[in-house]
C-alpha positions in Angstrom: 151.4 57.2 164.7 154.0 59.9 165.3 156.5 58.1 163.0 153.9 57.9 160.3 153.2 61.6 160.6 156.9 62.5 160.5 157.3 60.4 157.3 154.2 62.1 155.8 155.7 65.6 156.7 159.1 64.6 155.2 157.5 63.5 151.9 155.5 66.7 151.7 158.6 68.7 152.4 160.5 67.1 149.5 157.4 67.5 147.2 157.3 71.3 148.1 161.0 71.7 147.3 160.5 70.1 143.9 157.4 72.0 143.1 159.0 75.4 143.9 161.9 74.5 141.5 159.4 73.3 138.8 157.3 76.4 139.0 160.4 78.7 138.9 161.9 76.9 135.9 158.6 76.6 134.1 158.5 80.4 134.0 162.1 80.7 132.9 163.1 82.5 136.1 166.5 82.5 137.8 166.8 82.4 141.5 167.4 86.1 141.4 164.2 86.6 139.4 162.1 84.7 142.0 163.8 86.5 144.8 163.0 89.9 143.4 159.3 88.9 142.7 158.8 87.3 146.1 161.0 89.2 148.6 162.6 85.9 149.7 166.4 85.8 149.5 168.1 83.8 146.8 170.0 81.8 149.5 166.7 80.7 151.1 165.0 79.8 147.8 168.1 77.7 146.8 168.1 76.0 150.2 164.3 75.2 149.9 164.7 73.8 146.3 167.6 71.6 147.5 165.5 70.4 150.5 168.2 71.9 152.9 165.8 74.2 154.6 162.0 73.7 155.1 160.2 76.9 154.2 158.0 78.7 156.7 154.4 79.5 156.0 155.3 83.1 155.4 158.0 82.1 152.8 155.6 79.8 151.1 152.9 82.5 151.0 155.5 85.0 149.4 156.6 82.3 146.8 153.0 81.4 145.9 152.1 85.1 145.4 155.2 85.5 143.2 154.0 82.5 141.0 150.5 83.9 140.9 149.2 80.9 142.6 147.1 80.7 145.7 149.2 79.1 148.5 146.7 76.1 148.6 147.3 75.6 144.8 151.1 75.5 145.2 150.8 73.0 148.1 148.2 70.9 146.3 150.4 70.7 143.3 153.3 69.6 145.6 151.2 67.1 147.5 149.8 65.5 144.3 147.3 62.8 145.4 145.5 59.8 144.2 142.4 61.7 142.9 139.0 60.3 143.6 136.3 61.4 145.9 137.5 60.0 149.2 140.4 61.4 151.2 141.3 59.0 154.1 142.7 60.7 157.2 145.9 58.5 157.0 146.6 59.7 153.4 146.0 63.4 153.9 149.1 65.4 153.3 150.4 67.2 156.5 153.0 70.0 156.5 154.5 71.7 159.6 156.3 75.1 159.6 159.6 74.3 161.0 159.9 77.7 162.7 156.5 78.1 164.4 155.0 74.6 164.6 152.0 75.8 162.4 150.5 72.6 161.0 148.5 72.3 157.8 146.4 69.3 156.8 145.0 69.0 153.3 141.6 67.4 154.2 139.9 67.4 150.7 140.3 64.8 148.1 143.1 65.7 145.6 140.8 65.7 142.6 140.8 69.3 141.4 137.5 70.0 143.0 136.3 73.6 143.2 136.2 73.5 147.0 139.0 72.7 149.3 139.2 72.2 153.1 142.4 72.8 155.0 142.7 72.2 158.8 145.2 74.3 160.6 146.6 74.0 164.1 148.3 77.3 165.3 150.4 76.9 168.5 150.1 79.6 171.3 151.9 82.8 170.7 152.4 82.1 167.0 151.6 84.6 164.3 151.7 83.8 160.5 151.6 86.7 158.0 150.6 86.2 154.3 150.7 88.7 151.5 147.5 89.7 149.6 148.9 87.9 146.5 148.4 84.6 148.3 144.6 85.3 148.5 144.2 86.7 145.0 142.6 83.8 143.2 140.1 82.3 145.7 137.3 82.9 148.1 138.0 81.9 151.6 136.2 81.3 154.9 137.8 80.6 158.2 135.9 78.3 160.7 137.4 78.2 164.2 137.0 74.8 165.8 138.9 75.2 169.1 140.7 78.1 170.9 140.6 81.8 169.8 142.1 83.1 166.6 143.0 86.8 166.1 142.9 87.5 162.3 144.0 90.7 160.8 142.7 91.3 157.2 144.3 94.5 156.0 143.6 97.1 158.8 140.6 95.1 160.1 141.1 92.9 163.2 138.8 90.0 163.9 138.7 88.0 167.2 137.3 84.6 166.3 136.2 82.1 168.9 135.2 78.4 168.7 132.4 78.1 166.2 132.8 81.5 164.6 133.1 81.5 160.8 134.5 84.5 158.8 134.2 85.0 155.1 137.3 87.0 153.8 136.8 90.1 151.8 138.9 91.4 148.9 142.6 90.2 148.9 144.6 92.0 151.6 147.7 91.3 153.6 146.7 89.0 156.4 148.0 87.8 159.8 146.8 84.7 161.7 147.7 85.0 165.4 147.1 82.8 168.4 147.4 85.0 171.5 146.0 82.3 173.8 147.7 79.7 175.9 146.4 76.7 174.0 146.6 75.7 170.3 143.9 77.0 168.1 142.5 74.7 165.4 140.6 76.2 162.4 139.3 75.0 159.0 139.9 77.2 156.0 137.6 76.6 153.1 138.8 77.7 149.7 137.0 78.0 146.4 138.3 79.3 143.2 137.2 82.7 141.9 
C-alpha cells in the first residue's frame, strides 16, 4: 500500500509541475513575471516546473493566487481524473508537502462538480500559511475529524476540535496550525462562488 501511495504522489507531483508551466505559458508570462506576481523566486518556480523540487503547500498557494485560481482548482487541473460520479479511494490523488508532511487527498470525483471535498492530514507542530488570493473564488468550510486545529483567518484565531465545522468568511490570509502532539485530520469543503 505504501508503494502505491508513493507512486500516486509521484504522478501528482509531475502533474503539478506540468500544470504550473502550462498556466504560466498560457498567460504569456516569463518566470520573472510569475515570480513578481506570486512572491516565489524564479529559481524555485523553474525547479518546480522541471520537477526538480516539489513545491510546498505555501508555494502552491502563492502560485495559484498569482494565476487567479483557487488552490483546489490548480491541483484539480493537475490531477485530471476520469470524470464520472464515483471516486474510488485507490484512485484519489494524494499530494504531500515535502517540507512539512502536510498531506492532501482529493476525495471528490473529478467531474467539475460545484462541490469539492479535500481531506488533509497536518502533522504535529506544522503550520501552513495561504494568501487571501488562494481563497478568492470559493466558499469553504473546515470540518475537523481528529485532533485539534488552530486556524487563523486574518486576525481571527479559531481553535477547532474534533467534530467542529467552521465556515470561512471573506478571503483573508490564513494559517492552518497543529499545536498538538498527534496529527490532525480535517476535511475542507469547497464550492465555487
